[in-house]
N, C-alpha and C positions, 0 to 999 in steps of 0.2 A: 271719464268725461260724462257729464250728465247730458242726456238727450231729451229735449221736450218734443215728443213725437206729435207732429201736427196732424197727420192722418189725411183722409180724403177731404174734399171740399165741403161735403155736408157736415163733417165733423167740425170743421172750422166755423161754419155758420152757426151751429148750435152752441158752440163753446161760450159765446157771449151771453147766452141766455141761462147758463148754468147757475144754480144757486151757490152763493158763497157760504162755505161752512165756517162759522165762527168757532173759535176755540172755546171749549166747554170746561168749566172747572169741575173737579171730581164731585163736588156737592150737587151738581146739576144732573148727574148721570143716575138714571133710575133703573138700570138693568139688573141689579143684583139684590137679592133678598137673603140676608144672612150669608150662608155659604152656597146658595143656589143662584146661578147666573143664567139669565135668558140671553141667548146669542141669536141675533137676527140672521136667519138662514138665507144665504144669497142676498142679503139685505132684507128689507121689509117686503118679501116676495109675494105675500098674499095681496098686496095693494099696489105694487109697481113691478115692472118686468125684472125678473131675477138677474142678479150679477151686473146690473147697470148702475150708473151714478144715481139715477132716479130712485132705485130701491135702497141704495146705501144712504143717500141724503135723507130719505124719508125716515129711515131707522134712526139716524142721528137726531133729526129734528124732533122725534118723539121720545128722545132720551135714552136710546139704546146704542151705545158705542162699541159693544161687542158684535163684531161682524164676521160671519163665515162666508168664504168664497172659494172658488175652485180655480186652479191654474193649469193650463196646458200650453204646449208649444205649437206655434204655426209651422208651416213647411220651411220658412226661413229662420226658424229658431227663436222667435220672439214669444216670451211668456204673455199669455192673454187670459182674461178672466171669463170662463165659460164652463158650464157643467157637462153638457152632453159631448160625446166624442163626434157627433154629427151636428152640422149647422142647422138642419132643417126645422127643428121644433121652435127654436128661439130667435131665429134670424130669417131674413128674406133670402138667404143663400141655401146651398145644398152641398152635400158631400162631407167627408171627414175634416175635422179641424186640422188634423196633422198634415193634410194635403192642401190646405188653403194658405196662401201668402197673407202677410199683414195687409198688403195693398188691397187684396180681395176682401178681407174682413172689414177694412175701412169703408168699403163701398156699400156695406150692408146695413139694413135697419134692424135693430135688436129689440124694438118695442111695439111695432105696429100689430103684432100678433096678440098682444095682451089686452084682454077685455077687462078693464078696471071695474071692480065692484062698485055698485051705486052707493053702498053704505061705507065705503072705504075712507081712509084718511088722506089718500092721495088724489090724483085727478080722477075724473069719473067718465065712464062711457067708452065705447069702442074707439080704437085708434087714438087714445089719449096720450100715448107715449111714442108717437111716430118719429121722434127725433133722437131716440135712444140708440146707442152703439155699443159694441163690444170693447171694453177698456183694455189697455195693456196693463200689466202689473206695474210697469214703471210709472205710467200716468196715475194709477191708484196711489202709489207710494208718495208721489209728489203732492197730490191733492189732499190726502188725508193725514199727512205726517203730523203727529202730535194729537190727533183727534180720535183715533180708532184703536181698539184692541182687536187685532186681526187674527182670525183663526183660519189659516191658509191650508187648504187641502191640495196636496200634490196629486192631481187627478189622472194625468196621462202617464205612460210608462216609459217615455224616452229616458235613456240613461243619463243624458245631460241636463234634464229638467232641474234637479236639485241644485246643481252647481250654478246654473243660470239664475235661479231664484236667490241663492245665497249671495251671489255677486251684487244683485240689485238691492237686497236688504242691507248689505254692508255699505253700499254706496250712499244710500239715503238714511243711514243711521238708525234703522229699525232694530230694536232689541227686545229681550225678554221683559214683559211687563212685571212690575212689582206686585200688582194685585189685579183682579178682574176689572176694576174701575179705571186702571191706568192704560195709557196708550202703549202699544207694543205689538209683538207678533209671536205666534206659536205655529207649529207645523203638524199636519196630520195626513194620513193616507190609509187606504185599504190595501195597498200594495207593500208587503214587507220589504221588498228590494228597494223601493223608493224611500222608505223610512231609514233603511241602512245607509243609503246615499245621503239622505238628509242629515243624519247624525254625523256622517263624515264631514259634510260641507258646512253644517251649522251646529256644532256640538254644544254651543252656548244656549241654544233654544230648546224649550220643551217640545217633545214629539209625542203624538198620540196615535195609537193603533185603532183604526176604525174597523169594526166587524159586526157580525149579527148578534153574537152572544158571548158572554164571558165563560171560559172554562179554565181549568188548571193549566191545560196545554197552551191556550192562547195567552194566558198571563206569562207563562215561561218564555214564549216567543217575544212578547213585548219587553220583558226584562232583558233578554239576550240582546235585543236590538239596542237597548238603552233608552227605551221610552219612559216618559214620566207618567203617562196616562193610558187608559184603555177605554174605547168609546163604543159601547154596544148600542143596538137598536132599542129605543125607548119601549117598544112593544114587547120586549123579552126581558128587560132588566129586572132584577130582584134585589132585595137587601142582602141576600146571601151572596150574590154576584159582587156587590160592592165590598162586602167583608172579605171575600176571597181576593179581590184586587188589592185591597189595603194590606192584606197579609203578604202580598208580593211587592209591596212598596209602590203601588200604582194608585192614582186617583181616577175616578170615573166621571165622565160626562156622556150624555146620550145624544142620539140623532133619530130621525124618522118619526117625529111627533106628527100624527095625523088627526088626532082627536083630543078632546078634553081628558078622556080616560088615559090616553098615552101620556099626556103632560103630568097628570096626577100620579101616575105610576112612576115616572121618572123622578118626580119631586119626593115622593115618599120612600123611594129606594135608598136614599142617602147619597145619590149622585150629586156632584158639585154643580151641575147645570145641564142645559140642553140647548140644541139648536131648535128653532121654531120659525115657521113662515110668518106667523101672526103674533109678534112679540107683545103688542099692546093688549090684545085679547088675553094672551097668556098671563100678562101682568095682573089683569083684573081677576082672572080665575084664581090666581094664587094670592090675591090681595097684597101684592108687592107695594 
């Protein structure tokens, strides 16, 4: 049964002010250049608070429908989109996500901490996103169905996380995308055990092994799990790494882009794409 989670009162109040995301045709999506795809990391997180609707909407509005986000479980077993295992950095709460109930998360602000850049494409100035909140995965799947190619990282280590994610993806009909420009979902994790659980629960979806660098051993681990891809840090990736991965039947995309040099390194390595906090700037650098 589908549940439209209402959340706390502040969540209901701001819902009416949320921007409506219009369906985009593939021709309007500007996130891919040849075989290199720019993936908005936690949404357009340089210009809006990460992993919130504001950051995701901003990415889509600027033509980037490939979105990376992180999923963890609350203390009452609800998958929510947040990166850190602690609430302190990106919300007005404190303590571990795993020890917080959904009701507690619903009472928190997830944007007031963010000091929006004056030259950004989103809102400007301090406290510009004071109405942001931590979305549940279910809310995300309802809101962006048919509009997003979701790169979903299984962030926390609970054994039941993958099964809960799989159940929601199946309920809302999210499937493997046919191409980077199409809507759909793929799975990634730094945790091999989560990838194994993901492959068991979602064998029809691509899985990618997140790690610092590619080696013959890590390629073998990825293949044994059944991954389609291996995802090294952009600051370490080389064309030799990409060739090695291909020899193992794996494709490469990167993460950890902090500078223009990192972006260019990822691009020239032969990787298929990268996550990046500032996709519009990256697009201009690569002349996409």
